[in-house]
C-alpha positions as CSV (number, residue, x, y, z in Angstrom):
1,M,-8.6,0.9,19.4
2,N,-5.5,0.7,21.5
3,I,-2.6,0.3,19.1
4,L,-0.5,-1.3,21.9
5,H,-3.0,-4.2,22.1
6,W,-3.7,-4.5,18.4
7,R,-3.1,-7.8,16.8
8,P,-3.4,-8.2,13.0
9,S,-5.7,-10.8,11.6
10,L,-4.5,-14.2,10.3
11,R,-5.2,-13.0,6.8
12,L,-3.1,-9.9,7.2
13,R,-0.3,-11.8,8.8
14,L,-0.2,-14.4,6.0
15,T,-0.2,-11.6,3.4
16,L,2.6,-9.7,5.1
17,W,4.7,-12.9,5.5
18,M,4.2,-13.9,1.9
19,M,5.2,-10.4,0.7
20,L,8.3,-10.4,2.9
21,I,9.4,-13.8,1.6
22,F,8.7,-12.8,-2.0
23,L,10.6,-9.5,-1.5
24,I,13.6,-11.3,-0.2
25,V,13.5,-13.9,-3.1
26,Q,12.9,-11.1,-5.6
27,M,15.7,-8.9,-4.4
28,S,18.1,-11.9,-4.4
29,L,17.1,-12.9,-7.9
30,I,17.3,-9.3,-9.1
31,L,20.8,-9.0,-7.6
32,V,22.0,-12.2,-9.2
33,L,20.4,-11.2,-12.5
34,R,21.9,-7.7,-12.4
35,L,25.4,-9.1,-11.7
36,Y,25.0,-11.7,-14.4
37,Q,23.7,-9.2,-17.0
38,H,26.3,-6.6,-16.0
39,R,29.0,-9.2,-16.5
40,S,27.5,-10.4,-19.8
41,I,27.3,-6.9,-21.2
42,D,30.8,-6.1,-20.2
43,D,32.1,-9.4,-21.7
44,F,30.3,-8.8,-24.9
45,F,31.6,-5.2,-25.4
46,H,35.1,-6.1,-24.2
47,G,35.2,-8.8,-26.8
48,R,34.2,-6.2,-29.4
49,L,37.0,-3.9,-28.1
50,L,39.6,-6.7,-28.5
51,V,38.5,-7.4,-32.1
52,R,38.6,-3.7,-32.9
53,Q,42.1,-3.4,-31.3
54,R,43.4,-6.2,-33.7
55,L,41.9,-4.4,-36.7
56,V,43.5,-1.1,-35.7
57,A,46.8,-2.9,-35.0
58,D,46.8,-4.2,-38.6
59,D,46.2,-0.7,-39.9
60,V,49.0,0.7,-37.8
61,R,51.3,-2.1,-39.0
62,A,50.6,-1.0,-42.6
63,M,51.5,2.6,-41.8
64,L,55.0,1.7,-40.4
65,P,57.6,3.1,-40.4
66,G,56.1,6.5,-41.5
67,L,53.8,6.9,-38.5
68,S,52.6,10.3,-37.4
69,D,50.0,11.8,-35.1
70,D,47.9,13.0,-38.0
71,R,47.7,9.6,-39.6
72,V,46.8,8.0,-36.3
73,L,44.2,10.7,-35.7
74,E,42.7,10.0,-39.1
75,L,42.7,6.3,-38.3
76,A,41.0,6.9,-35.0
77,E,38.3,9.1,-36.6
78,T,37.6,6.5,-39.2
79,Q,37.2,3.9,-36.5
80,R,34.9,6.2,-34.5
81,R,32.6,6.6,-37.5
82,L,32.5,2.9,-38.2
83,T,31.7,1.9,-34.6
84,S,29.4,4.9,-33.9
85,Q,31.3,5.7,-30.7
86,R,31.4,9.0,-28.9
87,Q,35.2,8.9,-28.7
88,F,37.8,6.5,-30.2
89,M,41.4,7.0,-29.3
90,V,44.6,5.2,-30.6
91,T,48.1,5.5,-29.2
92,V,51.2,3.7,-30.4
93,Y,54.2,3.0,-28.0
94,D,57.7,1.8,-28.8
95,S,59.3,-1.1,-27.0
96,D,60.4,1.1,-24.1
97,G,56.8,2.3,-23.5
98,N,57.3,5.8,-24.9
99,P,54.5,7.3,-27.1
100,V,55.4,7.2,-30.8
101,A,52.1,8.6,-32.2
102,S,48.7,9.3,-30.8
103,S,45.3,10.7,-31.8
104,H,45.0,12.5,-28.4
105,A,47.0,14.0,-25.6
106,H,48.6,11.0,-23.9
107,K,50.8,9.8,-21.1
108,R,53.6,7.3,-20.7
109,L,52.4,3.8,-19.9
110,P,52.5,3.1,-16.2
111,P,55.2,0.6,-15.2
112,S,52.6,-1.9,-13.9
113,V,50.7,-1.7,-17.2
114,W,53.8,-2.0,-19.2
115,A,54.9,-5.1,-17.3
116,D,51.5,-6.8,-17.8
117,I,51.7,-6.1,-21.6
118,Q,55.2,-7.4,-21.9
119,Q,54.1,-10.7,-20.3
120,S,51.1,-11.1,-22.7
121,R,51.4,-12.4,-26.2
122,E,47.8,-11.7,-27.1
123,P,45.9,-8.4,-27.0
124,R,44.4,-7.8,-23.6
125,L,42.2,-5.4,-21.7
126,L,44.0,-2.8,-19.6
127,D,42.7,-3.1,-16.1
128,V,43.5,0.6,-15.3
129,P,41.4,3.8,-15.3
130,P,41.5,5.7,-18.5
131,D,43.1,8.8,-16.8
132,S,46.2,6.7,-16.2
133,L,46.7,6.7,-20.0
134,L,45.1,10.0,-21.0
135,L,45.6,13.5,-20.0
136,A,41.9,13.9,-19.4
137,D,39.5,11.8,-17.4
138,I,36.8,10.1,-19.6
139,D,33.8,8.4,-18.1
140,G,32.7,5.0,-19.3
141,A,35.9,4.3,-21.3
142,S,37.7,1.0,-21.8
143,S,41.1,0.3,-23.1
144,A,42.9,-2.7,-24.8
145,A,46.5,-3.0,-26.0
146,G,48.6,-5.6,-27.9
147,W,52.1,-6.0,-29.5
148,I,52.8,-5.7,-33.2
149,T,56.1,-6.0,-35.2
150,G,57.0,-3.5,-37.8
151,P,58.6,-4.1,-41.2
152,D,62.0,-3.3,-39.7
153,G,61.5,-5.9,-36.9
154,S,60.9,-3.3,-34.3
155,R,58.1,-4.0,-31.7
156,Y,55.3,-1.6,-30.9
157,V,52.3,-1.5,-28.6
158,V,49.0,-0.3,-30.0
159,S,46.5,0.9,-27.4
160,V,42.9,1.5,-28.3
161,T,40.5,3.4,-25.9
162,W,36.8,3.9,-26.6
163,T,33.6,5.0,-24.8
164,D,31.0,2.4,-25.8
165,M,27.7,4.2,-25.6
166,Y,25.7,1.1,-26.4
167,A,27.1,-0.7,-23.3
168,A,26.3,2.3,-21.1
169,E,22.7,2.5,-22.6
170,M,22.1,-1.2,-22.0
171,Q,23.3,-0.9,-18.4
172,R,21.0,2.0,-17.8
173,R,18.0,0.2,-19.3
174,L,18.8,-2.8,-17.2
175,S,18.8,-0.7,-14.0
176,G,15.5,1.0,-15.0
177,A,13.9,-2.4,-15.6
178,V,15.0,-3.6,-12.2
179,F,13.5,-0.6,-10.5
180,I,10.2,-1.1,-12.4
181,M,10.1,-4.8,-11.6
182,I,10.2,-4.3,-7.8
183,P,7.0,-2.3,-7.4
184,I,5.1,-4.2,-10.1
185,G,6.1,-7.5,-8.4
186,L,5.1,-6.2,-5.0
187,V,1.7,-5.0,-6.1
188,S,1.0,-8.3,-8.0
189,L,2.2,-10.3,-5.0
190,M,0.1,-8.3,-2.6
191,I,-3.1,-9.0,-4.6
192,S,-2.2,-12.7,-5.0
193,A,-1.1,-13.1,-1.3
194,Y,-4.3,-11.5,-0.1
195,A,-6.4,-13.8,-2.2
196,I,-4.5,-16.9,-1.2
197,S,-4.6,-16.0,2.5
198,G,-8.3,-15.5,2.1
199,I,-8.6,-19.1,0.7
200,A,-6.5,-20.4,3.6
201,E,-8.6,-18.5,6.2
202,E,-12.0,-19.5,4.8
203,P,-12.3,-22.9,6.6
204,F,-11.4,-21.2,10.0
205,R,-13.9,-18.5,9.3
206,A,-16.6,-21.1,8.6
207,V,-15.8,-23.0,11.8
208,R,-15.8,-19.7,13.7
209,Q,-19.2,-18.8,12.4
210,L,-20.4,-22.2,13.3
211,A,-19.0,-22.0,16.8
212,K,-20.8,-18.7,17.3
213,G,-24.1,-20.5,16.6
214,L,-23.5,-23.3,19.2
215,D,-26.1,-22.4,21.8
216,P,-28.7,-24.6,23.5
217,E,-31.2,-23.9,20.7
218,F,-29.0,-25.7,18.1
219,F,-27.2,-28.4,20.1
220,G,-29.3,-31.1,18.3
221,T,-27.6,-30.3,15.0
222,A,-24.3,-32.0,14.2
223,V,-21.3,-29.8,13.3
224,P,-20.9,-29.9,9.5
225,T,-17.5,-30.6,8.0
226,P,-16.0,-27.5,6.5
227,T,-13.7,-27.6,3.5
228,G,-10.0,-27.6,4.4
229,G,-7.0,-29.7,5.3
230,Q,-6.3,-32.2,8.1
231,E,-6.1,-29.4,10.7
232,V,-9.5,-28.1,9.9
233,R,-11.0,-31.6,10.0
234,E,-9.5,-32.2,13.4
235,L,-10.9,-28.9,14.7
236,Q,-14.3,-29.9,13.4
237,R,-14.1,-33.3,15.2
238,D,-13.2,-31.5,18.4
239,L,-16.1,-29.1,18.1
240,E,-18.4,-32.0,17.4
241,R,-17.3,-33.8,20.5
242,T,-17.7,-30.6,22.5
243,R,-21.2,-30.1,21.1
244,Q,-22.2,-33.6,22.1
245,R,-20.9,-33.1,25.6
246,L,-22.8,-29.8,25.9
247,E,-25.9,-31.3,24.4
248,T,-25.8,-34.1,27.0
249,A,-25.2,-31.6,29.8
250,F,-28.0,-29.3,28.8
251,A,-30.4,-32.2,28.4
252,S,-29.6,-33.4,31.9
253,Q,-30.1,-29.9,33.2
254,E,-33.5,-29.6,31.5
255,R,-34.6,-33.0,32.8
256,F,-33.4,-32.0,36.3
257,M,-35.3,-28.7,36.1
258,S,-38.5,-30.4,34.9
259,N,-38.3,-33.1,37.6
260,V,-37.6,-30.6,40.3
261,S,-40.4,-28.3,39.1
262,H,-42.9,-31.2,39.1
263,E,-41.8,-32.3,42.6
264,L,-42.1,-28.7,43.9
265,K,-45.4,-27.9,42.3
266,T,-47.6,-30.1,44.5
267,P,-46.2,-29.1,47.9
268,I,-46.2,-25.4,47.0
269,S,-49.8,-25.6,45.9
270,V,-50.8,-27.4,49.1
271,M,-49.0,-24.9,51.3
272,L,-50.5,-22.0,49.4
273,T,-54.0,-23.4,49.6
274,E,-53.7,-24.1,53.3
275,A,-52.2,-20.6,54.0
276,Q,-55.0,-19.0,52.1
277,A,-57.6,-21.1,54.0
278,L,-56.4,-20.0,57.4
279,R,-58.8,-17.9,59.4
280,L,-56.9,-14.8,60.6
281,T,-59.8,-12.7,61.8
282,D,-58.8,-13.0,65.4
283,A,-55.1,-13.6,64.9
284,P,-52.5,-11.1,66.1
285,R,-51.2,-8.5,63.7
286,D,-47.8,-10.0,63.4
287,V,-49.3,-13.4,62.6
288,R,-51.5,-11.9,59.8
289,S,-48.4,-10.1,58.4
290,F,-46.4,-13.3,58.5
291,V,-49.1,-15.3,56.8
292,G,-49.6,-12.6,54.1
293,S,-45.9,-12.5,53.4
294,M,-45.8,-16.3,53.2
295,V,-48.8,-16.4,50.8
296,E,-47.1,-13.8,48.6
297,E,-43.8,-15.7,48.5
298,L,-45.5,-19.0,47.9
299,D,-47.5,-17.5,45.0
300,K,-44.3,-16.1,43.5
301,L,-42.6,-19.4,43.9
302,G,-45.5,-21.2,42.4
303,R,-45.5,-18.9,39.3
304,M,-41.7,-19.5,39.0
305,V,-42.3,-23.3,39.0
306,E,-45.1,-22.9,36.4
307,S,-42.7,-20.8,34.3
308,F,-40.0,-23.5,34.5
309,L,-42.5,-26.1,33.4
310,L,-43.7,-24.0,30.5
311,L,-40.2,-23.3,29.4
312,T,-39.4,-27.0,29.5
313,R,-42.4,-27.8,27.5
314,V,-41.5,-25.2,24.9
315,R,-37.9,-26.4,24.6
316,H,-39.0,-30.0,24.3
317,G,-41.7,-29.1,21.7
318,K,-39.6,-27.3,19.1
319,A,-40.6,-29.7,16.4
320,A,-44.4,-29.6,17.0
321,I,-46.9,-27.1,18.4
322,P,-49.4,-28.7,20.7
323,N,-53.2,-28.3,20.1
324,Q,-52.8,-26.2,16.9
325,E,-55.7,-24.0,15.8
326,L,-56.4,-20.8,14.0
327,C,-55.8,-17.9,16.4
328,A,-57.1,-14.5,15.4
329,I,-54.6,-11.8,16.0
330,R,-57.3,-9.5,17.4
331,D,-58.4,-12.2,19.9
332,I,-54.8,-12.8,21.1
333,V,-54.1,-9.1,21.7
334,M,-57.5,-8.4,23.4
335,A,-57.3,-11.4,25.6
336,S,-53.9,-10.3,26.8
337,Y,-55.1,-6.7,27.3
338,E,-58.1,-7.9,29.4
339,G,-55.8,-10.1,31.5
340,C,-53.3,-7.3,32.2
341,S,-55.9,-4.6,32.9
342,S,-55.9,-5.0,36.6
343,M,-52.1,-4.9,36.7
344,A,-52.1,-1.7,34.6
345,S,-54.6,-0.2,37.1
346,Q,-52.4,-1.1,40.0
347,H,-49.4,0.6,38.3
348,K,-51.6,3.6,37.2
349,V,-50.5,2.9,33.6
350,R,-52.8,3.3,30.6
351,V,-52.8,0.7,27.8
352,S,-53.6,1.8,24.2
353,V,-54.5,-1.0,21.7
354,T,-54.5,-0.7,17.9
355,L,-55.8,-3.7,16.0
356,P,-55.8,-4.8,12.3
357,M,-58.5,-3.1,10.2
358,D,-60.1,-3.5,6.8
359,E,-59.1,-6.6,4.9
360,D,-56.7,-7.8,7.7
361,V,-59.4,-7.7,10.4
362,D,-59.7,-11.5,10.4
363,A,-56.0,-12.2,10.1
364,A,-55.0,-15.3,12.1
365,I,-52.0,-17.3,13.1
366,R,-51.9,-21.1,13.1
367,G,-50.6,-22.2,16.5
368,N,-51.5,-22.7,20.2
369,A,-53.7,-19.8,21.5
370,D,-52.6,-20.2,25.1
371,L,-48.9,-20.1,24.2
372,L,-49.4,-17.1,21.8
373,R,-51.2,-15.2,24.5
374,T,-48.4,-16.0,26.9
375,V,-46.0,-14.2,24.6
376,V,-48.1,-11.0,24.5
377,D,-48.8,-11.3,28.3
378,N,-45.2,-11.5,29.2
379,L,-44.2,-8.6,27.0
380,L,-47.2,-6.5,28.1
381,R,-46.6,-7.1,31.8
382,N,-42.9,-6.1,31.4
383,A,-44.0,-2.9,29.7
384,I,-46.5,-2.1,32.4
385,R,-44.0,-2.9,35.1
386,F,-41.3,-0.6,33.7
387,S,-43.6,2.3,32.7
388,P,-43.8,5.3,35.1
389,A,-47.2,6.0,36.7
390,G,-49.4,8.2,34.5
391,F,-47.8,7.1,31.2
392,E,-49.1,5.0,28.4
393,V,-48.1,1.6,26.9
394,D,-48.9,1.2,23.2
395,V,-49.9,-2.2,21.7
396,V,-50.0,-2.0,17.9
397,A,-51.0,-5.1,15.8
398,T,-50.6,-4.8,12.1
399,V,-50.3,-7.2,9.1
400,R,-47.6,-6.5,6.5
401,G,-47.4,-9.0,3.7
402,D,-47.3,-12.5,5.1
403,N,-46.4,-11.5,8.6
404,A,-48.2,-10.2,11.6
405,H,-46.4,-7.5,13.6
406,I,-47.2,-6.9,17.3
407,G,-45.3,-4.0,18.8
408,I,-45.4,-3.3,22.5
409,R,-43.9,0.0,23.6
410,D,-43.4,1.5,27.0
411,R,-42.1,4.9,28.2
412,G,-39.7,3.5,30.8
413,P,-35.9,3.9,31.2
414,G,-35.2,1.5,28.3
415,I,-32.9,-1.5,28.2
416,P,-29.3,-1.0,29.5
417,P,-26.9,-1.3,26.5
418,D,-24.9,-4.0,28.3
419,L,-28.1,-6.1,28.8
420,L,-29.5,-5.7,25.3
421,P,-27.5,-8.5,23.7
422,R,-28.5,-11.0,26.4
423,I,-32.0,-9.8,27.1
424,F,-33.5,-13.2,26.3
425,D,-31.1,-15.2,28.4
426,R,-32.4,-17.1,31.4
427,F,-32.6,-15.0,34.6
428,S,-31.4,-11.9,32.7
429,Q,-32.3,-8.8,34.7
430,S,-30.8,-5.4,35.3
431,T,-29.2,-4.8,38.6
432,D,-31.9,-2.3,39.5
433,E,-34.7,-4.9,38.9
434,Q,-32.9,-7.5,41.0
435,R,-32.8,-5.0,43.8
436,R,-36.5,-4.3,43.4
437,N,-37.2,-8.1,43.4
438,R,-39.4,-7.7,40.2
439,G,-40.1,-11.1,38.5
440,H,-37.6,-13.9,38.1
441,G,-36.1,-13.3,34.7
442,L,-37.8,-16.1,32.8
443,G,-40.6,-14.2,31.0
444,L,-38.6,-13.0,28.0
445,E,-36.9,-16.4,27.4
446,I,-40.3,-18.1,27.5
447,A,-41.7,-15.5,25.1
448,M,-38.8,-16.0,22.7
449,G,-39.1,-19.8,22.9
450,I,-42.8,-19.8,22.1
451,T,-42.3,-17.3,19.2
452,E,-39.5,-19.4,17.6
453,L,-41.7,-22.5,18.1
454,H,-44.3,-20.7,15.9
455,G,-41.7,-19.6,13.3
456,G,-41.4,-16.0,14.4
457,T,-39.0,-13.6,15.9
458,I,-38.9,-11.0,18.7
459,T,-36.7,-7.8,18.2
460,P,-36.1,-5.4,21.2
461,R,-34.9,-1.9,20.6
462,N,-34.6,1.3,22.6
463,I,-36.5,4.4,21.5
464,A,-34.5,7.6,21.2
465,S,-37.4,9.6,22.8
466,G,-37.6,7.3,25.7
467,G,-38.6,3.7,26.6
468,C,-38.2,0.6,24.5
469,E,-40.2,-1.5,22.1
470,F,-40.5,-5.3,21.6
471,E,-41.7,-6.3,18.1
472,V,-43.1,-9.8,17.6
473,V,-43.2,-11.0,14.0
474,L,-45.3,-14.2,13.3
475,P,-46.3,-15.7,10.0
476,V,-50.0,-15.2,9.1
477,Y,-52.0,-18.2,8.0
478,R,-53.0,-18.0,4.4
479,E,-55.4,-20.3,2.5
480,S,-52.9,-20.5,-0.3
481,T,-50.3,-21.8,2.2
482,R,-52.6,-24.6,3.3
483,T,-53.6,-25.6,-0.2
484,G,-50.1,-25.2,-1.5
């Protein structure tokens, strides 16, 4: 398959489009959810930090004025155990922003931070990186600070910094859940989209299968209404109108062929009879040659007209078989063999016949004997015509279950692969046969029409060792079938 000319099916396109749309919606929702959850987690733990800052500020106020690094370190360690944090740090600054006591190595408050704290009357979060307050950089740390007033009326700033491992863990789990949701969502959607697209494509598949079966054999059957929406119903109506137009056109064509064939049959017969009645004993050589050629062509034209008439009768008689009777399989095959013997002798081809034996010796088909013989005649004449001189044509008739199988095999060149799918079409011939002017391309279509009229099938196939075989399958008449 040429990848440059490859076009995906409707089902695949619908599946891919649904997956793309879902992926966009899913990613948008995940992004919004992640931002919302991230903000919610931060707000929750920042609220806890502000509450913890107020509690620490109250403890620091109780320690004033005798505040020292050791007491602040003890306070910070107590708070770390209570909150189960990895680190908990406390620093107390005077009103000028200078450190008074601290549980860790500290820095002077940056001027911008000090200005923000002076303007705030309530504890607030410090929107600065922890390393601007500490001598060491600490990942995942948050800080809050607020004013307190000591017993002597002096004002101090209490700063609390912690690394909240619960917030970090929740953020990590949220990120993991997001990465798990994406592939699970895609797989679930792919299965759902493929199923939904299959449901959407089903009416078109039904109509497509129906359109494939619209040939002259089925033009008398109305196009059924498939399940689907308004678009599918409109397509069904268009197909039905097309079927009706084609049915009318083919019926007109068949009537024209029948009328023309009837009109040609009489003058051709008269001309052929008169040509054959001419006395050419004393005629010049070129006259005898001309008359002989004319007789041959008139005979060929007469057989073509007869074929057209037979084909028309078969097509118009699909619902009923004329002059039905019980036709023994052995009689049909042997009658055809005797009728084609002279042709086989002319082509120097041997015909081998194998007939049903034992309990199937009297097997019969209910139908028209002349039509059934025409089927075997046409196939056997084709096999003789295509077989090389000195080779053999095999005719094997057997009964298997409720069906009779008649196989006719030649040793010729076989059927060209490009011709095999349309071998039963009208005037279907290989280019080589057209050049040789053999037949007129109606025999196989007539054989197929008669076989289908009797409820059977014909299957052509090439043989790997050489030649081809046509197998006719017809239902065998059973007493149980008649009484049932």
